C-alpha positions as semicolon CSV with decimal commas, in nm:
position;residue;x (nm);y (nm);z (nm)
1;M;2,392;0,362;1,607
2;E;2,083;0,292;1,731
3;S;1,813;0,093;1,529
4;I;1,458;0,231;1,497
5;F;1,140;-0,008;1,480
6;I;0,842;0,101;1,306
7;D;0,588;-0,080;1,398
8;S;0,365;-0,236;1,117
9;N;0,083;-0,065;1,198
10;V;0,256;0,318;1,115
11;W;0,358;0,150;0,740
12;N;-0,033;0,052;0,730
13;L;-0,101;0,381;0,804
14;L;0,134;0,544;0,557
15;F;0,026;0,291;0,264
16;E;-0,366;0,375;0,341
17;Q;-0,282;0,786;0,365
18;K;-0,109;0,734;-0,007
19;I;-0,429;0,536;-0,151
20;N;-0,667;0,798;-0,011
21;L;-0,438;1,102;-0,125
22;L;-0,418;0,930;-0,482
23;L;-0,821;0,918;-0,436
24;M;-0,883;1,224;-0,377
25;E;-0,594;1,386;-0,631
26;Q;-0,805;1,216;-0,899
27;Q;-1,161;1,228;-0,807
28;G;-1,238;0,977;-0,983
29;E;-0,967;0,747;-1,228
30;P;-0,642;0,733;-1,051
31;I;-0,321;0,725;-1,237
32;A;-0,241;0,402;-1,392
33;S;0,130;0,447;-1,303
34;Y;0,073;0,517;-0,935
35;V;-0,142;0,214;-0,903
36;E;0,136;-0,009;-1,058
37;E;0,371;0,130;-0,747
38;L;0,135;0,055;-0,490
39;E;0,108;-0,238;-0,665
40;E;0,499;-0,323;-0,666
41;I;0,506;-0,193;-0,316
42;V;0,279;-0,465;-0,226
43;D;0,398;-0,710;-0,424
44;S;0,794;-0,630;-0,275
45;T;0,589;-0,732;0,107
46;S;0,572;-1,107;0,001
47;D;0,853;-1,226;0,225
48;I;0,844;-1,013;0,536
49;G;0,567;-1,268;0,722
50;W;0,333;-1,150;1,036
51;G;0,055;-1,084;0,808
52;Y;0,181;-0,766;0,681
53;H;0,216;-0,842;0,277
54;D;-0,164;-0,957;0,339
55;A;-0,284;-0,616;0,550
56;L;-0,095;-0,435;0,258
57;G;-0,294;-0,652;-0,005
58;D;-0,642;-0,646;0,147
59;M;-0,604;-0,252;0,154
60;F;-0,490;-0,229;-0,241
61;Y;-0,759;-0,481;-0,351
62;K;-1,040;-0,312;-0,176
63;V;-0,961;0,009;-0,352
64;F;-0,814;-0,094;-0,670
65;G;-0,920;-0,503;-0,692
66;G;-0,707;-0,691;-0,932
67;A;-0,516;-0,388;-1,088
68;K;-0,229;-0,601;-1,290
């Protein structure tokens, strides 16, 4: 089976789109459970390396600040 490599830019774009969709749907305060889910995604990337965790964290905290 051939493995598929997806560039981190693709994952960054998907994460950013999820944030944007959440904000558009809510038109105000985001649903806490979604914010928690996004923050868990950011936390789960801490050991990936290559700045990926930092990029997701920057996107998350730019929009939601320190959510925890």
